[in-house]
N, C-alpha and C positions, 0 to 999 in steps of 0.2 A: 503494501498501499503505498502512496506518494507521502510521504510529509519533509512539511515546506518549516523552512530556520524563519519566514517572514508568511503574513497571508496573503493569499494569490485573490486577486480580485473574485471575487462571483460566480458562480457558473465560468471559471477561466475557459477549460475545454469547447463544454460548450458555444460560449462566446466567440472561443479564434471557428470552432466549425462553420458559426451562422456569417462568420467574415468571410470567411472560404469560400463561401453557395454563393453570397448577395455579388462576391467579386467575381469569380469562375462564368455566374449568366450576365454580370453585366459587361464583358467578355464579347459571350455567343447571343446575344440579343441580338436580329437587325433593329426592330424598331426603335428608335432612336429617345424616345421619352417614357418607355420599356427599359433600355438600355442606361437610361437619365435615371429612372425608380432604385432601379437593383446596385448601380453605383452610390447613389445617395444613402442608402441603405446602409453600405458599405463601411463608406466614406465613414458615419455618424458611427453606428457601434466600434468602427476599430476607434475616431477618437472617442468616445466614451471609455474606453480598456486599455486605451494609452494611460488614461488622465488618472487612470484608476489604480497602475500602476504603485504603488511605496520606491519611488528610484533611491529615496534616503538607503532603504532597505537596500535595495539591490545594488546598489554601489557601495551602499560599505565593504557586503559580501563578496563584489568583484575586487576590488584593492586586496584582500587579503588573501584567492582565489590568484589571483595573478601575478601578486609577491613572492607565494608561495612556489609558483611554477611557473618561473623566468623561462625554461623552454619549449613550451609547447605552448607559446600566445601564437602562433607563428603556423598558418595552413599556406600551400597543401600538406598533408600529408606521405608520410611514408610509404610505399605499398604495403598492406596488407593489414595494416590500424585502422583504416579507411571502414571496415564490416562491421568490427565489433563498435566502434561510436557512432559507426550510424544503430546499431541492433537498439545500445542503448537510450538513443535519442527517439525512435519507436517506443520501448518501452517505459517512457515518462509521459512523452504523447499522450498516448495510450491510457495509463492512470488518470491521467488529468481527465478524461473523457473527449478527447479530441477524436474528431469527424475522423474515419481509414481512409477516407478519399483525401482530405486536408492533409494524414499523415504520410500519401504519398506523394505528395505534391510538394510535403517536407522535403522530403528521404531527396525526391527526385533536383530541390536546387538545391542542398548541402552536396550533393552530389557534381555539380556543374559547378559549385566554387573550385572543387579542388583543379580547374585544368586554368584560373584566374594567376595573376599573378600574387606572391604570398604576400601579405598585409601583417603591420606587429598592431594586436591590441592595445589599448591602456588603459586605467579604468578612466580618465578624465575626458577620450577621445569617446571613448563608447558613451561613458553618460549624456556628452556634446550629442552623438548623434541620435539618440535616444531623445531629446529632445526637437531634437532639429528635426525627426519622422515625425516627433507629434505634432510642434505647431504648424509644420505644413498639411497633414490629414489634417489637423482642425481648421486651419484656414480651410483647408478645399470643401468639405464640409460645409460648411456655411454655403457656399457658393455653388453646392454642386450642379442645381438646375445648369448649370454653364457651359461649356462645350471648352472651360480651361485646360488646357495640357499637362499643364506646370508636373506634376505628380498620374499617372492613370492606374488605373485597377491594377492593373498588373507588378504594379510597381510598390501601390501601395503593398499587396500581399507578401512581397520579398519583405516589406520592411516588417510586417505582424507577423510573420514566421522565424523573420529574425530576433523580434523582439523577443517573440513565447520562445524558439532556442536561452537565449539569455537569462531570460526570467526565470523558467524552469528550472536550468542550470545553476544555478547563482544561489536557491533556496530550499532546492533539493538535497536533505538530509542523506541519503545514501551516496555521492555521487561525488569520488577523490576529485580535491585540488582540477591535479590532473587532468583530470578529462573536462571537468568544468572547464578550464583555464580555457579550453579546443573549441568547447563547445558556443565560448562566448566570440572567441577568433571568427568562427565560424555564423554567428548569430549576427555577430558587427560587420562582418562579409557581406549578409543578404540586407541589412540596413543599408550600406555604401551603398550596394546600386541600388535602394531603390531610392535614396538621394539624388543619384547620376542627373 
C-alpha cells in the first residue's frame, strides 16, 4: 500500500486519470467547440491539481533526495536499468489509482526521455519548473476558450505526468533516495518538455 511522507491532494490518481482523458479527448476531436471544451476541462482540473500539491513539502523531500544521491540525478539511464525503474513507476501510479491508459502513456513518455540529451536536475530548478508549469497552465485555463497555442494539450499532459512522477517519488515512503532522484530527473525532464 502506498504511504507518503506528506499528504497528496485528495483523489490524486483519479484526478490525474481524468486530466489524461480530457487532454487525450481534446487531441482527437474534430469539432472545434467540443475540442475546446475538453481542453478547458483538462486545463481547469490541471490547474486545480497543481495548486493542491504542497510544493513546500515536495521541495523539502527533493532537497534531501538529491543531496543524498548526487550520481543519479542525470538521465539517460545505463542499459539494463530502465526496466526496473519503469516497473517501480508503474507500481506507484497503480497504487494511487491512476488509470491503466494514463500509466501506459506515462511509461511511453519516460521511455522517450532516454533518447534526449542528459539533464541535471537540482531542487531549486525543479521547483522553479513546477511553478512555471502551474503558472502557464492556470493562466491558460482562464482563457481556455481561445485558440492560444502557448501550451497545447499534449504539452500540458507532459507537465502533469512529470509533476505526478516527481510528487509520488518524493513522498513515497518505500522508495529509496537513488530511485527517487532518478524519478525527479525524469519528471523534471517531462516538465521541461512541457515548457519548451
